[in-house]
DRENLUM-467970 format. One line per field, with one value per residue (C-alpha): residue in one letter; y, x, z. Coordinates in nm, 3 decimals. Example, Ala and Ser with C-alpha at 12.3 -4.5 7.8 and 13.67 -1.06 7.14 Angstrom:
2
resn	A,S
y	-0.450,-0.106
x	1.230,1.367
z	0.780,0.714
! end
This chain:
291
resn	X,X,X,X,X,X,X,X,X,X,X,X,X,X,X,X,X,X,X,X,X,X,X,X,X,X,X,X,X,X,X,X,X,X,X,X,X,X,X,X,X,X,X,X,X,X,X,X,X,X,X,X,X,X,X,X,X,X,X,X,X,X,X,X,X,X,X,X,X,X,X,X,X,X,X,X,X,X,X,X,X,X,X,X,X,X,X,X,X,X,X,X,X,X,X,X,X,X,X,X,X,X,X,X,X,X,X,X,X,X,X,X,X,X,X,X,X,X,X,X,X,X,X,X,X,X,X,X,X,X,X,X,X,X,X,X,X,X,X,X,X,X,X,X,X,X,X,X,X,X,X,X,X,X,X,X,X,X,X,X,X,X,X,X,X,X,X,X,X,X,X,X,X,X,X,X,X,X,X,X,X,X,X,X,X,X,X,X,X,X,X,X,X,X,X,X,X,X,X,X,X,X,X,X,X,X,X,X,X,X,X,X,X,X,X,X,X,X,X,X,X,X,X,X,X,X,X,X,X,X,X,X,X,X,X,X,X,X,X,X,X,X,X,X,X,X,X,X,X,X,X,X,X,X,X,X,X,X,X,X,X,X,X,X,X,X,X,X,X,X,X,X,X,X,X,X,X,X,X,X,X,X,X,X,X,X,X,X,X,X,X
y	-6.110,-6.028,-5.871,-5.525,-5.555,-5.416,-5.171,-5.022,-4.982,-4.800,-4.576,-4.489,-4.435,-4.203,-4.002,-3.967,-3.861,-3.593,-3.462,-3.462,-3.259,-2.992,-2.958,-3.067,-3.399,-3.496,-3.485,-3.712,-3.849,-4.068,-4.408,-4.679,-4.608,-4.831,-4.975,-4.665,-4.415,-4.650,-4.648,-4.264,-4.234,-4.453,-4.237,-3.878,-3.906,-3.834,-3.568,-3.366,-3.321,-3.052,-2.847,-2.513,-2.211,-2.051,-1.770,-1.423,-1.226,-0.892,-0.598,-0.351,-0.013,0.231,0.471,0.807,1.049,1.383,1.659,1.966,2.088,2.090,1.697,1.641,1.771,1.541,1.243,0.979,0.827,1.180,1.265,0.946,1.057,1.425,1.365,1.187,1.515,1.646,1.521,1.418,1.757,1.933,1.681,1.829,2.155,1.961,1.758,2.096,2.203,2.021,1.696,1.490,1.557,1.479,1.160,1.034,1.137,0.994,0.669,0.539,0.561,0.577,0.947,1.021,0.804,0.966,1.220,1.271,1.464,1.744,1.854,2.169,2.095,2.456,2.492,2.174,2.269,2.518,2.252,2.068,1.691,1.639,1.834,1.629,1.298,1.382,1.463,1.139,0.947,1.106,0.979,0.634,0.675,0.827,0.562,0.818,0.626,0.900,1.177,1.452,1.617,1.981,2.155,1.865,1.808,1.520,1.628,1.661,1.309,1.182,1.357,1.219,0.877,0.931,1.103,0.866,0.520,0.365,0.500,0.188,-0.025,0.243,0.465,0.332,0.656,0.934,1.237,1.457,1.814,2.072,1.888,1.945,1.592,1.403,1.026,0.946,1.103,0.912,0.596,0.642,0.715,0.414,0.168,0.282,0.262,-0.106,-0.119,0.175,0.103,0.469,0.727,1.071,1.295,1.647,1.921,1.722,1.852,1.687,1.325,1.164,0.870,0.673,0.744,0.580,0.284,0.243,0.277,0.184,-0.109,-0.377,-0.294,0.024,-0.008,0.372,0.621,0.988,1.169,1.535,1.835,1.662,1.799,1.490,1.251,1.121,0.798,0.606,0.688,0.537,0.239,0.210,0.213,-0.040,-0.298,-0.251,-0.224,-0.534,-0.475,-0.121,-0.037,0.338,0.569,0.944,1.114,1.471,1.514,1.721,1.496,1.161,1.003,0.726,0.511,0.515,0.363,0.075,-0.041,-0.164,-0.531,-0.722,-0.860,-0.532,-0.362,-0.611,-0.497,-0.120,-0.014,0.373,0.574,0.958,1.156,1.540,1.766,1.503,1.705,1.453,1.153,1.056,0.814,0.547,0.536,0.518,0.236,0.027,0.005
x	-5.063,-5.214,-4.995,-5.071,-5.255,-5.084,-5.364,-5.326,-4.953,-5.002,-5.274,-5.060,-4.757,-4.960,-5.063,-4.712,-4.586,-4.868,-4.749,-4.385,-4.460,-4.659,-4.396,-4.633,-4.445,-4.493,-4.184,-4.180,-3.928,-3.659,-3.772,-3.705,-3.876,-4.189,-4.280,-4.457,-4.191,-3.924,-4.139,-4.163,-3.790,-3.717,-3.936,-3.866,-3.564,-3.546,-3.774,-3.474,-3.341,-3.585,-3.468,-3.325,-3.479,-3.277,-3.068,-3.189,-2.895,-2.829,-2.903,-2.614,-2.679,-2.611,-2.333,-2.474,-2.536,-2.364,-2.583,-2.398,-2.210,-1.889,-1.943,-2.035,-1.735,-1.526,-1.727,-1.523,-1.818,-1.889,-1.525,-1.448,-1.712,-1.629,-1.266,-1.372,-1.476,-1.109,-0.806,-0.477,-0.312,-0.615,-0.591,-0.252,-0.431,-0.706,-0.473,-0.364,-0.713,-0.691,-0.530,-0.843,-0.850,-0.505,-0.501,-0.777,-0.617,-0.273,-0.438,-0.483,-0.247,-0.546,-0.582,-0.238,-0.222,-0.005,0.172,0.538,0.728,0.940,1.201,1.420,1.756,1.830,1.546,1.608,1.960,1.782,1.539,1.583,1.648,1.343,1.120,1.263,1.209,0.847,0.806,0.982,0.764,0.458,0.568,0.563,0.223,0.074,0.240,0.413,0.684,0.817,1.077,1.227,1.529,1.602,1.943,2.095,2.469,2.668,2.624,2.247,2.229,2.432,2.170,1.874,2.018,2.091,1.768,1.544,1.688,1.338,1.357,1.579,1.271,1.009,1.107,1.029,1.108,1.351,1.432,1.732,1.673,1.939,2.162,2.521,2.586,2.877,2.911,2.986,2.652,2.458,2.624,2.546,2.170,2.118,2.308,2.089,1.739,1.701,1.353,1.403,1.287,1.240,1.517,1.503,1.814,1.747,2.014,2.268,2.586,2.825,2.719,2.938,2.907,3.158,2.929,2.630,2.843,2.928,2.591,2.299,2.120,1.921,1.613,1.554,1.270,1.190,1.476,1.476,1.795,1.725,1.976,2.284,2.582,2.795,2.544,2.642,2.666,2.861,2.584,2.326,2.554,2.536,2.173,2.160,2.368,2.308,1.919,1.787,1.436,1.406,1.045,1.055,1.338,1.304,1.620,1.718,2.078,2.242,2.536,2.375,2.431,2.270,2.569,2.408,2.075,2.275,2.363,2.014,1.987,1.691,1.607,1.599,1.412,1.125,1.105,1.139,0.777,0.823,1.094,1.100,1.361,1.374,1.619,1.842,1.965,2.223,1.987,1.849,1.575,1.855,1.930,1.567,1.499,1.788,1.562
z	4.001,3.670,3.415,3.272,2.946,2.628,2.567,2.911,2.867,2.544,2.691,2.990,2.769,2.545,2.852,2.971,2.629,2.633,2.970,2.848,2.534,2.701,2.976,3.250,3.346,3.702,3.920,4.235,4.445,4.280,4.216,3.964,3.631,3.556,3.218,3.102,3.197,3.016,2.707,2.721,2.792,2.493,2.261,2.376,2.605,2.993,3.138,3.269,2.902,2.812,2.525,2.621,2.473,2.178,2.291,2.167,2.016,2.191,1.979,1.925,2.022,1.717,1.778,1.895,1.612,1.597,1.780,1.645,1.352,1.542,1.609,1.268,1.091,1.328,1.260,1.072,0.847,0.721,0.670,0.477,0.213,0.234,0.135,-0.163,-0.324,-0.329,-0.519,-0.360,-0.403,-0.232,0.055,0.162,0.265,0.446,0.644,0.795,0.907,1.255,1.408,1.359,0.988,0.948,1.134,0.914,0.600,0.705,0.811,0.457,0.150,-0.075,-0.012,-0.148,-0.470,-0.733,-0.521,-0.509,-0.246,-0.364,-0.138,-0.195,-0.038,0.005,0.248,0.415,0.528,0.777,0.915,1.235,1.240,1.445,1.195,0.902,1.097,1.143,0.772,0.662,0.890,0.738,0.404,0.538,0.691,0.368,0.151,-0.067,-0.258,-0.487,-0.387,-0.591,-0.462,-0.601,-0.565,-0.373,-0.315,-0.210,0.161,0.113,-0.013,0.294,0.517,0.326,0.380,0.743,0.826,0.627,0.665,0.593,0.244,0.159,0.141,0.090,-0.200,-0.553,-0.758,-0.713,-0.920,-0.899,-1.046,-1.090,-0.850,-0.804,-0.684,-0.830,-0.930,-0.569,-0.452,-0.719,-0.641,-0.273,-0.323,-0.565,-0.332,-0.047,-0.219,-0.253,-0.414,-0.656,-1.012,-1.150,-1.184,-1.334,-1.370,-1.493,-1.507,-1.314,-1.484,-1.259,-1.335,-1.603,-1.825,-1.613,-1.306,-1.488,-1.584,-1.202,-1.038,-1.271,-1.131,-1.319,-1.103,-1.295,-1.540,-1.603,-1.670,-1.764,-1.855,-1.941,-1.987,-1.844,-2.030,-1.981,-2.134,-2.485,-2.669,-2.400,-2.147,-2.362,-2.406,-2.026,-2.013,-2.301,-2.130,-1.769,-1.769,-1.942,-1.809,-1.920,-2.017,-2.045,-2.159,-2.200,-2.342,-2.400,-2.498,-2.773,-2.835,-2.889,-3.229,-3.420,-3.288,-2.941,-3.040,-3.195,-2.846,-2.784,-2.839,-3.004,-2.675,-2.503,-2.797,-2.713,-2.345,-2.432,-2.464,-2.439,-2.602,-2.593,-2.765,-2.712,-2.866,-2.981,-3.279,-3.417,-3.429,-3.768,-3.901,-3.947,-3.580,-3.491,-3.737,-3.555,-3.248
! end
């Protein structure tokens, strides 16, 4: 038998390649591949390995647009922009319009930045425990980390701790204004608030210097003492020695003398960046120079 000429093999292989590329390759019954098919398989792969067509991504249907005003004012994308035109204080009223607005406003702490919850303990005494629990939970949801208690007693402090246990690791700042709490109540609330770094005492006439010595914690970096009749030089000494990281100190006390400011060490003077002295009648320039 005569062998197949090289030119004939090339021509037949070329024809086979052309059919493979155009997708018109012949399909017959299974048989051993000949010389031409082996050449074609070596150059472009088996005929059954045709490349699959690329998958066309499915287009997402856009969310239906509001058809009426009632739908529009409940649409989240609109409300997200609408609420930007109001400050945090105004949003307190907006959250009472309907549950939809409330849920959107409560969903992110960014709507409540800078707000502090002010609680008049005389009014809270008549509130139910369930109502107070919902209120405290709302503080968590809104990310409000500052609380001011007005007219609180030791019993009110104990109720606050009992009804708001999550405050231990949530509240960063607390103010006590016009309160009748004693050293015992102050110690209880400061022991409970484990992440507290800002404390304000205003008009708390039952707090003594011994109480400050007993309960001030090194975590506090901002302290305000205003119109507390028992605050004098020893109280400032407690502040100077117990708060090494104190950054801001506001003091209004009639009986503080130059000796009190001498308690501040040079190291602490370096960290103390804000000092406010109001109605400290017995202080002189010499005392301020010591700091």
